[in-house]
C-alpha positions in Angstrom: -156.5 -194.7 -79.3 -154.6 -197.9 -79.8 -152.4 -199.2 -77.0 -148.8 -199.4 -78.2 -147.7 -201.8 -75.4 -147.1 -205.4 -76.6 -149.7 -207.9 -75.6 -148.8 -210.2 -72.8 -148.7 -213.1 -75.3 -145.9 -211.4 -77.2 -143.6 -210.8 -74.3 -140.5 -213.0 -74.0 -140.3 -215.0 -70.9 -137.3 -214.1 -68.6 -134.2 -216.1 -69.2 -133.5 -218.6 -66.5 -130.0 -218.4 -65.0 -128.1 -221.5 -65.2 -126.2 -222.6 -62.2 -122.4 -222.9 -62.8 -121.4 -226.4 -63.8 -118.8 -228.5 -62.1 -116.7 -228.3 -65.2 -114.1 -230.8 -66.4 -112.7 -233.2 -63.9 -109.3 -232.1 -62.4 -106.9 -234.3 -64.3 -103.2 -234.1 -64.1 -103.0 -232.1 -67.4 -105.5 -229.5 -66.1 -103.8 -229.2 -62.8 -100.5 -228.7 -64.5 -102.0 -225.8 -66.4 -103.4 -224.4 -63.2 -100.0 -224.7 -61.6 -98.4 -222.8 -64.4 -101.0 -220.0 -64.1 -100.5 -219.8 -60.4 -96.7 -219.7 -60.5 -96.9 -216.9 -63.1 -98.5 -214.8 -60.4 -97.2 -216.0 -57.1 -94.1 -217.6 -55.6 -94.8 -220.9 -53.9 -93.2 -223.8 -52.1 -93.9 -227.4 -53.1 -96.2 -227.9 -50.2 -97.9 -224.6 -50.8 -98.5 -225.4 -54.5 -99.8 -228.8 -53.6 -102.4 -227.1 -51.2 -103.5 -224.7 -54.0 -104.1 -227.6 -56.4 -105.8 -229.8 -53.9 -108.1 -226.9 -53.0 -109.0 -226.7 -56.7 -109.9 -230.4 -56.6 -112.0 -229.9 -53.5 -113.9 -227.0 -55.1 -114.6 -229.2 -58.2 -116.0 -231.9 -55.8 -118.3 -229.4 -54.1 -119.7 -228.2 -57.4 -120.2 -231.8 -58.6 -122.0 -232.7 -55.4 -124.3 -229.7 -55.8 -125.1 -230.8 -59.3 -126.2 -234.2 -58.0 -123.3 -236.3 -59.1 -123.2 -239.5 -57.2 -120.7 -239.6 -54.3 -119.3 -242.9 -55.6 -118.5 -241.2 -58.9 -117.0 -238.2 -57.2 -114.7 -240.0 -54.8 -112.3 -241.7 -57.2 -112.0 -238.6 -59.3 -111.1 -236.6 -56.1 -108.6 -239.3 -55.1 -106.9 -239.2 -58.5 -107.0 -235.4 -58.5 -105.3 -235.2 -55.1 -102.6 -237.6 -56.2 -102.2 -235.7 -59.4 -101.7 -232.5 -57.4 -98.7 -234.1 -55.6 -97.3 -235.2 -58.9 -97.6 -231.8 -60.6 -96.0 -230.0 -57.6 -93.1 -232.4 -57.7 -92.8 -231.9 -61.5 -92.5 -228.2 -60.9 -89.7 -228.7 -58.4 -87.9 -230.9 -60.8 -88.3 -228.3 -63.6 -86.9 -225.6 -61.2 -90.2 -223.6 -61.3 -90.5 -224.2 -57.5 -87.6 -223.9 -55.2 -88.3 -224.0 -51.5 -84.9 -222.8 -50.4 -85.0 -219.8 -52.8 -88.5 -219.0 -51.7 -87.5 -219.1 -48.0 -84.5 -216.9 -48.5 -86.4 -214.3 -50.5 -89.3 -214.2 -48.1 -87.1 -214.0 -45.0 -85.2 -211.0 -46.4 -88.4 -209.2 -47.4 -90.1 -209.9 -44.0 -87.1 -208.8 -42.1 -87.0 -205.5 -44.0 -90.7 -205.1 -43.2 -89.9 -205.3 -39.5 -90.8 -209.0 -38.7 -88.9 -210.8 -36.0 -87.0 -214.1 -36.6 -89.8 -215.9 -34.7 -92.5 -214.4 -36.8 -90.5 -215.1 -40.0 -90.1 -218.8 -39.0 -93.8 -219.1 -38.3 -94.6 -217.5 -41.7 -92.3 -219.9 -43.5 -93.8 -222.9 -41.7 -97.3 -221.8 -42.8 -96.0 -221.6 -46.4 -94.7 -225.2 -46.2 -91.0 -224.6 -45.5 -89.7 -227.3 -43.2 -88.3 -226.4 -39.7 -84.7 -227.3 -40.6 -84.7 -225.4 -43.8 -86.3 -222.3 -42.1 -83.6 -222.4 -39.4 -80.8 -222.7 -42.0 -82.3 -219.9 -44.0 -82.5 -217.5 -41.1 -78.9 -218.3 -40.1 -77.6 -217.8 -43.7 -79.6 -214.6 -44.2 -78.0 -213.2 -41.1 -81.1 -211.1 -40.4 -80.4 -208.3 -37.9 -83.1 -208.5 -35.2 -82.3 -204.9 -34.0 -82.8 -203.5 -37.5 -86.0 -205.5 -37.9 -87.2 -204.1 -34.5 -86.4 -200.6 -35.7 -88.4 -201.2 -38.9 -91.3 -202.4 -36.8 -91.1 -199.3 -34.6 -91.0 -197.0 -37.6 -94.1 -198.6 -39.1 -95.9 -198.1 -35.8 -94.4 -194.6 -35.2 -93.1 -195.6 -31.8 -89.9 -195.3 -29.9 -87.3 -193.3 -31.9 -89.9 -192.7 -34.7 -92.6 -191.2 -32.4 -93.3 -187.8 -34.1 -94.4 -186.3 -30.8 -92.5 -188.0 -28.0 -93.9 -187.2 -24.5 -91.9 -184.9 -22.4 -93.1 -185.9 -19.0 -91.3 -188.8 -17.4 -94.4 -190.8 -16.6 -95.9 -190.4 -20.0 -92.5 -191.4 -21.6 -92.3 -194.5 -19.5 -95.9 -195.4 -20.5 -95.1 -195.0 -24.2 -92.0 -197.1 -23.8 -93.9 -199.9 -22.1 -96.5 -199.9 -24.9 -93.7 -200.1 -27.5 -92.1 -202.9 -25.5 -95.3 -204.8 -25.4 -95.9 -204.3 -29.2 -92.4 -205.6 -29.9 -92.9 -208.6 -27.6 -96.2 -209.5 -29.3 -94.3 -209.3 -32.6 -91.8 -211.9 -31.3 -88.8 -209.8 -30.5 -86.7 -210.7 -27.4 -86.6 -208.2 -24.6 -83.0 -207.3 -25.0 -83.5 -206.6 -28.7 -86.6 -204.4 -27.9 -84.7 -202.4 -25.3 -81.7 -201.8 -27.7 -84.0 -200.6 -30.5 -85.9 -198.3 -28.2 -82.7 -196.7 -26.9 -81.6 -195.5 -30.4 -81.4 -191.9 -31.3 -84.0 -191.0 -34.0 -81.4 -190.0 -36.6 -79.2 -193.0 -35.8 -82.2 -195.4 -36.0 -83.1 -194.1 -39.5 -79.5 -194.4 -40.6 -79.3 -197.9 -39.4 -82.3 -199.0 -41.4 -81.0 -197.2 -44.5 -77.6 -198.8 -44.2 -79.1 -202.3 -43.8 -81.1 -201.9 -47.0 -78.0 -200.8 -49.0 -76.3 -204.1 -48.0 
């Protein structure tokens, strides 16, 4: 009986997988296109967009190095790419596509509603590239209510007025309160704000949050 299996000589050799290429060099035109794509999905500050674009340049350099491109060839392309990233980010600011003040105001409001303290919001804005003076001005203008933010924090953690099963025994209640105080302190809320928030009646605490979001 004939063997239907193809002879070894007829078998196709497995295809070799090609390693990803470094791709085109990160020119200003290509970084501009990358910036448009990024801003279509995410809000960003000028500094934040610059970091995104410069990381793109760094990734290209890593791929080029793995492919064996000479360091003396890579270095000037990277230098030009990093400078181009700065230029592109500045162009986006000039065009109005990037607005640090608007970013800061929007992000501060959102984080406050989510239960973040002013200290935590300032740290977040700094990490996103918002300068200290602008962050301070934004928080002042936003008029974020620290007590409401603390209440939102407690509601998310189901503590204080939002504890579904508050302990009845005095010692257990004190322990629960101290845990909530510690959590609020770690989140950056001052002690007086934490104590005020924890003293709220459950219904009043919920009403305070709802009222703040209507405004």
